[in-house]
C-alpha beads as a LAMMPS data file, in Angstrom:
LAMMPS data file: protein, C-alpha beads

371 atoms
370 bonds

1 atom types
1 bond types

-500.0 500.0 xlo xhi
-500.0 500.0 ylo yhi
-500.0 500.0 zlo zhi

Masses

1 110.0

Atoms # bond

1 1 1 272.429 -440.990 156.093
2 1 1 273.585 -437.383 156.520
3 1 1 272.841 -435.181 153.491
4 1 1 275.601 -432.837 152.317
5 1 1 275.372 -430.227 149.587
6 1 1 278.531 -428.731 148.114
7 1 1 277.889 -425.447 146.284
8 1 1 280.535 -424.391 143.788
9 1 1 280.728 -421.610 141.219
10 1 1 283.742 -423.266 139.567
11 1 1 283.854 -425.118 136.249
12 1 1 283.867 -428.883 136.739
13 1 1 285.492 -430.733 135.067
14 1 1 288.399 -428.403 134.335
15 1 1 292.124 -428.141 134.928
16 1 1 291.523 -425.670 137.793
17 1 1 293.076 -426.862 141.083
18 1 1 290.012 -425.591 142.980
19 1 1 287.753 -427.863 140.915
20 1 1 289.962 -430.857 141.630
21 1 1 289.919 -430.218 145.372
22 1 1 286.152 -429.723 145.406
23 1 1 285.261 -432.923 143.555
24 1 1 287.759 -434.990 145.562
25 1 1 286.270 -433.586 148.769
26 1 1 282.810 -434.642 147.585
27 1 1 284.057 -438.112 146.664
28 1 1 285.712 -438.533 150.051
29 1 1 282.446 -437.685 151.826
30 1 1 280.699 -440.360 149.754
31 1 1 283.442 -442.812 150.688
32 1 1 282.680 -441.984 154.338
33 1 1 278.990 -442.873 153.836
34 1 1 277.472 -439.429 153.329
35 1 1 274.818 -438.588 150.754
36 1 1 276.510 -435.881 148.676
37 1 1 275.167 -433.580 145.946
38 1 1 277.416 -431.113 144.143
39 1 1 275.483 -428.056 142.899
40 1 1 277.268 -426.363 139.999
41 1 1 276.624 -424.133 136.967
42 1 1 276.536 -425.724 133.501
43 1 1 280.222 -425.037 132.895
44 1 1 283.259 -427.233 132.417
45 1 1 284.727 -429.476 129.735
46 1 1 282.094 -431.180 127.605
47 1 1 284.097 -433.924 125.904
48 1 1 284.780 -435.987 129.030
49 1 1 282.765 -437.031 132.080
50 1 1 283.521 -435.812 135.600
51 1 1 284.009 -439.427 136.681
52 1 1 286.639 -440.162 134.040
53 1 1 288.431 -436.797 134.165
54 1 1 289.055 -437.078 137.917
55 1 1 289.238 -440.876 138.088
56 1 1 286.417 -441.035 140.640
57 1 1 285.902 -444.378 142.365
58 1 1 282.679 -443.328 144.132
59 1 1 279.519 -441.798 142.658
60 1 1 278.871 -438.117 143.423
61 1 1 275.395 -436.734 142.667
62 1 1 275.573 -433.708 140.349
63 1 1 272.910 -430.988 140.298
64 1 1 273.794 -428.813 137.308
65 1 1 271.936 -425.525 136.897
66 1 1 271.619 -425.501 133.111
67 1 1 270.420 -421.878 132.831
68 1 1 273.890 -420.605 133.788
69 1 1 276.358 -421.679 131.100
70 1 1 279.271 -419.381 131.997
71 1 1 281.004 -418.522 135.244
72 1 1 278.249 -416.796 137.283
73 1 1 278.796 -413.028 137.193
74 1 1 276.444 -410.072 137.547
75 1 1 272.798 -411.133 137.618
76 1 1 273.786 -414.764 136.974
77 1 1 275.714 -414.722 140.257
78 1 1 272.565 -413.920 142.256
79 1 1 270.358 -416.080 140.023
80 1 1 272.550 -419.106 140.700
81 1 1 272.853 -418.253 144.418
82 1 1 269.061 -418.152 144.835
83 1 1 268.706 -421.420 142.907
84 1 1 271.185 -423.062 145.304
85 1 1 269.314 -421.656 148.307
86 1 1 265.916 -423.025 147.245
87 1 1 267.433 -426.396 146.330
88 1 1 268.978 -426.678 149.783
89 1 1 265.871 -425.438 151.629
90 1 1 263.912 -428.399 150.213
91 1 1 266.053 -430.670 152.367
92 1 1 265.470 -429.768 156.009
93 1 1 268.219 -431.899 157.472
94 1 1 271.336 -431.066 155.518
95 1 1 274.723 -429.416 155.813
96 1 1 276.125 -427.262 153.017
97 1 1 279.790 -426.679 152.175
98 1 1 280.820 -423.740 150.012
99 1 1 283.645 -421.323 149.287
100 1 1 281.206 -418.562 148.358
101 1 1 280.581 -415.898 151.025
102 1 1 277.251 -414.692 149.636
103 1 1 275.822 -418.229 149.494
104 1 1 277.064 -418.824 153.021
105 1 1 275.408 -415.595 154.210
106 1 1 272.043 -416.543 152.636
107 1 1 272.110 -419.964 154.271
108 1 1 272.804 -418.528 157.736
109 1 1 269.881 -416.101 157.274
110 1 1 267.621 -419.103 156.653
111 1 1 269.121 -420.958 159.617
112 1 1 270.730 -423.684 157.527
113 1 1 273.911 -425.329 158.738
114 1 1 276.863 -424.416 156.563
115 1 1 280.645 -424.881 156.370
116 1 1 282.688 -422.155 154.706
117 1 1 286.061 -423.018 153.183
118 1 1 288.517 -420.113 152.856
119 1 1 291.787 -420.094 150.901
120 1 1 293.026 -416.483 150.858
121 1 1 292.084 -412.858 151.470
122 1 1 288.796 -411.319 150.298
123 1 1 290.342 -408.632 148.071
124 1 1 288.799 -410.069 144.884
125 1 1 285.254 -410.231 146.245
126 1 1 282.527 -407.933 144.899
127 1 1 281.231 -404.808 146.635
128 1 1 278.103 -406.450 148.031
129 1 1 280.078 -409.349 149.490
130 1 1 282.602 -406.962 151.041
131 1 1 279.726 -404.929 152.513
132 1 1 278.172 -408.072 154.057
133 1 1 281.508 -409.182 155.474
134 1 1 282.103 -405.761 156.989
135 1 1 278.702 -404.980 158.480
136 1 1 277.141 -408.376 159.223
137 1 1 278.770 -410.656 161.745
138 1 1 277.668 -413.813 159.916
139 1 1 281.133 -415.400 160.129
140 1 1 280.393 -415.909 163.826
141 1 1 276.837 -417.150 163.222
142 1 1 275.781 -420.250 165.142
143 1 1 274.609 -421.719 161.823
144 1 1 278.088 -421.396 160.337
145 1 1 279.276 -424.543 162.063
146 1 1 282.847 -424.516 160.792
147 1 1 285.226 -422.312 158.822
148 1 1 287.863 -424.414 157.104
149 1 1 291.111 -422.507 156.474
150 1 1 293.772 -424.160 154.335
151 1 1 296.678 -422.587 156.223
152 1 1 297.422 -421.080 159.633
153 1 1 298.130 -417.806 157.833
154 1 1 294.559 -417.691 156.512
155 1 1 293.175 -418.358 159.988
156 1 1 295.226 -415.514 161.488
157 1 1 294.049 -413.179 158.725
158 1 1 290.339 -413.785 159.391
159 1 1 290.730 -413.529 163.152
160 1 1 292.420 -410.134 162.816
161 1 1 290.421 -408.749 159.870
162 1 1 286.891 -409.931 160.746
163 1 1 287.186 -410.754 164.466
164 1 1 286.232 -414.376 163.857
165 1 1 286.314 -416.502 167.005
166 1 1 289.396 -418.736 167.046
167 1 1 287.294 -421.807 167.782
168 1 1 285.214 -421.218 164.640
169 1 1 288.173 -421.873 162.339
170 1 1 289.704 -425.280 161.670
171 1 1 293.020 -425.361 159.810
172 1 1 292.941 -428.144 157.226
173 1 1 295.742 -428.087 154.655
174 1 1 294.951 -429.504 151.244
175 1 1 295.509 -433.160 150.474
176 1 1 295.929 -435.701 147.718
177 1 1 293.906 -438.678 146.601
178 1 1 296.888 -440.293 144.850
179 1 1 297.973 -443.642 146.271
180 1 1 301.310 -444.973 145.026
181 1 1 302.920 -448.146 146.344
182 1 1 306.076 -448.120 144.197
183 1 1 309.188 -446.618 145.729
184 1 1 311.211 -444.094 143.775
185 1 1 314.334 -445.511 142.154
186 1 1 317.630 -443.626 141.910
187 1 1 317.814 -441.439 138.813
188 1 1 320.088 -442.159 135.858
189 1 1 322.631 -439.733 134.418
190 1 1 319.965 -437.189 133.451
191 1 1 317.504 -435.965 136.080
192 1 1 313.908 -435.460 134.956
193 1 1 312.538 -432.281 136.541
194 1 1 308.768 -431.902 136.254
195 1 1 306.217 -429.155 136.805
196 1 1 302.442 -429.618 136.771
197 1 1 300.010 -426.720 136.833
198 1 1 299.216 -423.213 135.653
199 1 1 301.347 -421.435 133.052
200 1 1 300.885 -418.144 134.907
201 1 1 304.184 -416.261 135.094
202 1 1 303.759 -415.937 138.878
203 1 1 303.788 -419.742 139.114
204 1 1 307.322 -419.694 137.729
205 1 1 307.381 -421.561 134.420
206 1 1 309.641 -418.862 132.902
207 1 1 312.195 -419.706 135.566
208 1 1 312.132 -423.381 134.594
209 1 1 312.371 -422.560 130.896
210 1 1 315.424 -420.334 131.500
211 1 1 316.904 -423.003 133.739
212 1 1 316.543 -425.629 131.016
213 1 1 318.688 -423.449 128.748
214 1 1 321.669 -423.326 131.120
215 1 1 321.241 -426.887 132.396
216 1 1 321.447 -429.015 129.256
217 1 1 322.600 -432.024 131.305
218 1 1 319.052 -432.629 132.606
219 1 1 315.539 -432.771 131.136
220 1 1 312.646 -430.427 131.992
221 1 1 308.954 -431.271 131.622
222 1 1 306.112 -428.760 131.926
223 1 1 302.495 -430.012 131.985
224 1 1 299.871 -427.270 131.882
225 1 1 297.908 -424.821 129.827
226 1 1 295.915 -425.121 126.611
227 1 1 297.006 -426.546 123.277
228 1 1 297.434 -423.034 121.890
229 1 1 299.475 -421.850 124.892
230 1 1 301.846 -424.783 124.484
231 1 1 302.071 -424.163 120.732
232 1 1 303.105 -420.550 121.342
233 1 1 305.732 -421.595 123.900
234 1 1 307.169 -424.207 121.544
235 1 1 307.606 -421.541 118.878
236 1 1 309.674 -419.435 121.287
237 1 1 311.659 -422.178 123.043
238 1 1 313.088 -425.138 121.162
239 1 1 315.945 -426.520 123.258
240 1 1 315.856 -430.318 123.083
241 1 1 315.884 -430.891 126.848
242 1 1 312.630 -428.930 127.331
243 1 1 309.377 -430.870 126.934
244 1 1 306.225 -428.746 126.855
245 1 1 302.908 -430.597 127.271
246 1 1 299.372 -429.257 127.527
247 1 1 297.258 -429.837 130.627
248 1 1 296.199 -433.462 131.076
249 1 1 293.155 -435.044 132.772
250 1 1 293.753 -435.763 136.431
251 1 1 293.547 -439.529 135.953
252 1 1 296.769 -439.317 133.902
253 1 1 298.641 -437.167 136.417
254 1 1 299.943 -439.824 138.871
255 1 1 301.756 -441.838 136.212
256 1 1 303.262 -438.742 134.603
257 1 1 304.509 -437.566 138.001
258 1 1 305.927 -441.015 138.692
259 1 1 307.993 -440.724 135.522
260 1 1 309.797 -437.693 136.979
261 1 1 312.726 -437.709 139.410
262 1 1 312.267 -434.244 140.907
263 1 1 309.102 -432.110 141.030
264 1 1 309.238 -428.332 141.066
265 1 1 307.311 -425.458 142.658
266 1 1 309.078 -422.471 141.036
267 1 1 306.738 -419.770 142.380
268 1 1 307.710 -416.130 142.456
269 1 1 307.431 -414.227 145.745
270 1 1 304.154 -412.807 144.447
271 1 1 301.799 -415.670 143.573
272 1 1 298.646 -414.724 141.700
273 1 1 295.271 -416.403 142.241
274 1 1 293.460 -418.089 139.339
275 1 1 291.999 -414.771 138.231
276 1 1 295.469 -413.147 138.180
277 1 1 294.224 -410.333 140.421
278 1 1 295.318 -411.121 143.969
279 1 1 298.623 -412.036 145.611
280 1 1 298.142 -415.287 147.575
281 1 1 301.810 -415.952 148.422
282 1 1 301.148 -415.579 152.166
283 1 1 298.230 -418.010 152.188
284 1 1 298.611 -420.597 149.416
285 1 1 298.481 -424.342 149.985
286 1 1 298.993 -425.622 146.415
287 1 1 297.390 -428.936 145.562
288 1 1 300.416 -429.868 143.487
289 1 1 302.527 -429.936 146.657
290 1 1 300.385 -432.707 148.150
291 1 1 300.361 -434.688 144.906
292 1 1 304.143 -434.315 144.737
293 1 1 304.393 -435.741 148.246
294 1 1 301.973 -438.569 147.436
295 1 1 304.061 -439.872 144.530
296 1 1 307.132 -439.914 146.771
297 1 1 309.368 -437.632 144.754
298 1 1 312.039 -435.139 145.785
299 1 1 310.824 -431.524 145.652
300 1 1 312.623 -428.335 144.690
301 1 1 310.742 -425.182 145.559
302 1 1 310.870 -421.441 145.974
303 1 1 311.128 -420.702 149.706
304 1 1 307.715 -419.406 150.773
305 1 1 307.030 -419.185 154.502
306 1 1 303.523 -420.618 154.140
307 1 1 304.813 -423.812 152.492
308 1 1 306.811 -424.522 155.638
309 1 1 303.550 -425.159 157.471
310 1 1 303.685 -428.515 155.647
311 1 1 307.259 -429.203 154.504
312 1 1 310.790 -428.402 155.641
313 1 1 314.356 -429.186 154.533
314 1 1 313.746 -432.914 154.959
315 1 1 311.184 -432.703 152.154
316 1 1 312.483 -430.109 149.726
317 1 1 315.433 -428.157 148.401
318 1 1 314.463 -424.509 148.934
319 1 1 315.440 -421.626 146.643
320 1 1 315.569 -418.302 148.502
321 1 1 315.345 -416.207 145.353
322 1 1 312.825 -418.035 143.174
323 1 1 313.862 -416.170 140.025
324 1 1 317.612 -416.839 140.387
325 1 1 318.193 -419.623 137.868
326 1 1 321.792 -420.079 139.032
327 1 1 320.587 -420.852 142.552
328 1 1 318.203 -423.395 140.991
329 1 1 321.091 -424.896 138.990
330 1 1 323.243 -425.143 142.124
331 1 1 320.530 -427.082 143.953
332 1 1 319.919 -429.375 140.970
333 1 1 323.634 -430.201 141.143
334 1 1 323.287 -430.914 144.873
335 1 1 320.574 -433.443 144.074
336 1 1 322.673 -435.016 141.353
337 1 1 325.727 -435.353 143.596
338 1 1 323.915 -436.925 146.554
339 1 1 321.720 -439.856 145.537
340 1 1 321.517 -441.057 149.129
341 1 1 319.883 -437.803 150.280
342 1 1 317.605 -437.940 147.227
343 1 1 316.281 -441.398 148.178
344 1 1 315.827 -440.388 151.834
345 1 1 313.868 -437.285 150.767
346 1 1 311.624 -439.375 148.530
347 1 1 310.872 -441.720 151.435
348 1 1 310.232 -438.773 153.764
349 1 1 307.736 -437.307 151.319
350 1 1 305.883 -440.557 150.795
351 1 1 305.566 -440.963 154.564
352 1 1 304.477 -437.347 155.053
353 1 1 301.785 -437.682 152.365
354 1 1 299.896 -440.154 154.570
355 1 1 299.120 -437.250 156.890
356 1 1 297.480 -435.273 154.075
357 1 1 294.768 -437.196 152.295
358 1 1 291.213 -436.227 151.385
359 1 1 289.642 -439.171 153.175
360 1 1 290.924 -438.126 156.610
361 1 1 290.521 -434.428 155.840
362 1 1 286.758 -434.478 155.316
363 1 1 286.125 -436.079 158.690
364 1 1 287.077 -432.758 160.291
365 1 1 284.703 -430.621 158.203
366 1 1 281.540 -431.429 160.121
367 1 1 282.857 -433.239 163.172
368 1 1 280.258 -433.211 165.988
369 1 1 277.771 -431.334 163.792
370 1 1 275.840 -434.109 162.052
371 1 1 272.103 -433.522 162.223

Bonds

1 1 1 2
2 1 2 3
3 1 3 4
4 1 4 5
5 1 5 6
6 1 6 7
7 1 7 8
8 1 8 9
9 1 9 10
10 1 10 11
11 1 11 12
12 1 12 13
13 1 13 14
14 1 14 15
15 1 15 16
16 1 16 17
17 1 17 18
18 1 18 19
19 1 19 20
20 1 20 21
21 1 21 22
22 1 22 23
23 1 23 24
24 1 24 25
25 1 25 26
26 1 26 27
27 1 27 28
28 1 28 29
29 1 29 30
30 1 30 31
31 1 31 32
32 1 32 33
33 1 33 34
34 1 34 35
35 1 35 36
36 1 36 37
37 1 37 38
38 1 38 39
39 1 39 40
40 1 40 41
41 1 41 42
42 1 42 43
43 1 43 44
44 1 44 45
45 1 45 46
46 1 46 47
47 1 47 48
48 1 48 49
49 1 49 50
50 1 50 51
51 1 51 52
52 1 52 53
53 1 53 54
54 1 54 55
55 1 55 56
56 1 56 57
57 1 57 58
58 1 58 59
59 1 59 60
60 1 60 61
61 1 61 62
62 1 62 63
63 1 63 64
64 1 64 65
65 1 65 66
66 1 66 67
67 1 67 68
68 1 68 69
69 1 69 70
70 1 70 71
71 1 71 72
72 1 72 73
73 1 73 74
74 1 74 75
75 1 75 76
76 1 76 77
77 1 77 78
78 1 78 79
79 1 79 80
80 1 80 81
81 1 81 82
82 1 82 83
83 1 83 84
84 1 84 85
85 1 85 86
86 1 86 87
87 1 87 88
88 1 88 89
89 1 89 90
90 1 90 91
91 1 91 92
92 1 92 93
93 1 93 94
94 1 94 95
95 1 95 96
96 1 96 97
97 1 97 98
98 1 98 99
99 1 99 100
100 1 100 101
101 1 101 102
102 1 102 103
103 1 103 104
104 1 104 105
105 1 105 106
106 1 106 107
107 1 107 108
108 1 108 109
109 1 109 110
110 1 110 111
111 1 111 112
112 1 112 113
113 1 113 114
114 1 114 115
115 1 115 116
116 1 116 117
117 1 117 118
118 1 118 119
119 1 119 120
120 1 120 121
121 1 121 122
122 1 122 123
123 1 123 124
124 1 124 125
125 1 125 126
126 1 126 127
127 1 127 128
128 1 128 129
129 1 129 130
130 1 130 131
131 1 131 132
132 1 132 133
133 1 133 134
134 1 134 135
135 1 135 136
136 1 136 137
137 1 137 138
138 1 138 139
139 1 139 140
140 1 140 141
141 1 141 142
142 1 142 143
143 1 143 144
144 1 144 145
145 1 145 146
146 1 146 147
147 1 147 148
148 1 148 149
149 1 149 150
150 1 150 151
151 1 151 152
152 1 152 153
153 1 153 154
154 1 154 155
155 1 155 156
156 1 156 157
157 1 157 158
158 1 158 159
159 1 159 160
160 1 160 161
161 1 161 162
162 1 162 163
163 1 163 164
164 1 164 165
165 1 165 166
166 1 166 167
167 1 167 168
168 1 168 169
169 1 169 170
170 1 170 171
171 1 171 172
172 1 172 173
173 1 173 174
174 1 174 175
175 1 175 176
176 1 176 177
177 1 177 178
178 1 178 179
179 1 179 180
180 1 180 181
181 1 181 182
182 1 182 183
183 1 183 184
184 1 184 185
185 1 185 186
186 1 186 187
187 1 187 188
188 1 188 189
189 1 189 190
190 1 190 191
191 1 191 192
192 1 192 193
193 1 193 194
194 1 194 195
195 1 195 196
196 1 196 197
197 1 197 198
198 1 198 199
199 1 199 200
200 1 200 201
201 1 201 202
202 1 202 203
203 1 203 204
204 1 204 205
205 1 205 206
206 1 206 207
207 1 207 208
208 1 208 209
209 1 209 210
210 1 210 211
211 1 211 212
212 1 212 213
213 1 213 214
214 1 214 215
215 1 215 216
216 1 216 217
217 1 217 218
218 1 218 219
219 1 219 220
220 1 220 221
221 1 221 222
222 1 222 223
223 1 223 224
224 1 224 225
225 1 225 226
226 1 226 227
227 1 227 228
228 1 228 229
229 1 229 230
230 1 230 231
231 1 231 232
232 1 232 233
233 1 233 234
234 1 234 235
235 1 235 236
236 1 236 237
237 1 237 238
238 1 238 239
239 1 239 240
240 1 240 241
241 1 241 242
242 1 242 243
243 1 243 244
244 1 244 245
245 1 245 246
246 1 246 247
247 1 247 248
248 1 248 249
249 1 249 250
250 1 250 251
251 1 251 252
252 1 252 253
253 1 253 254
254 1 254 255
255 1 255 256
256 1 256 257
257 1 257 258
258 1 258 259
259 1 259 260
260 1 260 261
261 1 261 262
262 1 262 263
263 1 263 264
264 1 264 265
265 1 265 266
266 1 266 267
267 1 267 268
268 1 268 269
269 1 269 270
270 1 270 271
271 1 271 272
272 1 272 273
273 1 273 274
274 1 274 275
275 1 275 276
276 1 276 277
277 1 277 278
278 1 278 279
279 1 279 280
280 1 280 281
281 1 281 282
282 1 282 283
283 1 283 284
284 1 284 285
285 1 285 286
286 1 286 287
287 1 287 288
288 1 288 289
289 1 289 290
290 1 290 291
291 1 291 292
292 1 292 293
293 1 293 294
294 1 294 295
295 1 295 296
296 1 296 297
297 1 297 298
298 1 298 299
299 1 299 300
300 1 300 301
301 1 301 302
302 1 302 303
303 1 303 304
304 1 304 305
305 1 305 306
306 1 306 307
307 1 307 308
308 1 308 309
309 1 309 310
310 1 310 311
311 1 311 312
312 1 312 313
313 1 313 314
314 1 314 315
315 1 315 316
316 1 316 317
317 1 317 318
318 1 318 319
319 1 319 320
320 1 320 321
321 1 321 322
322 1 322 323
323 1 323 324
324 1 324 325
325 1 325 326
326 1 326 327
327 1 327 328
328 1 328 329
329 1 329 330
330 1 330 331
331 1 331 332
332 1 332 333
333 1 333 334
334 1 334 335
335 1 335 336
336 1 336 337
337 1 337 338
338 1 338 339
339 1 339 340
340 1 340 341
341 1 341 342
342 1 342 343
343 1 343 344
344 1 344 345
345 1 345 346
346 1 346 347
347 1 347 348
348 1 348 349
349 1 349 350
350 1 350 351
351 1 351 352
352 1 352 353
353 1 353 354
354 1 354 355
355 1 355 356
356 1 356 357
357 1 357 358
358 1 358 359
359 1 359 360
360 1 360 361
361 1 361 362
362 1 362 363
363 1 363 364
364 1 364 365
365 1 365 366
366 1 366 367
367 1 367 368
368 1 368 369
369 1 369 370
370 1 370 371
């Protein structure tokens, strides 16, 4: 059985989309009969297990480095990286997957097969990592067997910026592990518009909150953030058609999404990464989009070019100016006045979701490279 290590610096379990994608990727490899170990720092929520939080159906081995209890920075970054290296070197016949450039570089130096997953530009990387990327051609190393880019835009960026060979990069959009068999029913008099994810202003929750004020005919639901963040929002906004809920474990997400009629991606034209330091609007492939498709709901979204690598007007109502609440209101009215189009869009999205699932996605990570 092929051994796979997945090295992550992220907190697992957590509400971070990156953590969700990583653990679901690991689970899908296990489902496809690979021996998988996730190597992670000792971070993440402590009051719930990884299995329960993400509703895992398959067992993923966890190697937790207990000496690093916070996100690895400074010396801890290199301490954890070296720990991962020595752990992997003990297993001669293995393939490693990571999103971390420094870990990937170390593994290629030691002639270990590795897959690098890239999601956006390298602007937020540290000085040493940027130096390695600039002066060492490790992205074209024979031991880097695949570079997985989540969008075509990311692939083009790395070809132009780092002269990566086109054949080295495989474009694999994100996916969903949600499986829903129920078809969406026509909405009643009031449409339920839902948003799931970060409360970052660049992700657009302020737009939805403002929209709820001028659109009292429909109900708005926001799931995301901490208990304190939601408490502060509730103090500022109290209109009765706005329902503010803190972030929920992933196993609860499908049912909550199913309770909605329309799901929203109200991003601004400048979308910040998790650290709020880099604009990823040109490259993003939000996990919520694929979950929205998987539950077979109509989508209303800010018009970002990169999203159209996956969806078009058959799948979503697009808002050209993401901050224009009146344009949002106009499109909500379009949905309300055309139930037939609404049902067709829901069916289109459910059908499209079958193309984007973790189980099929992982088969392309290491295709033709098993040891």
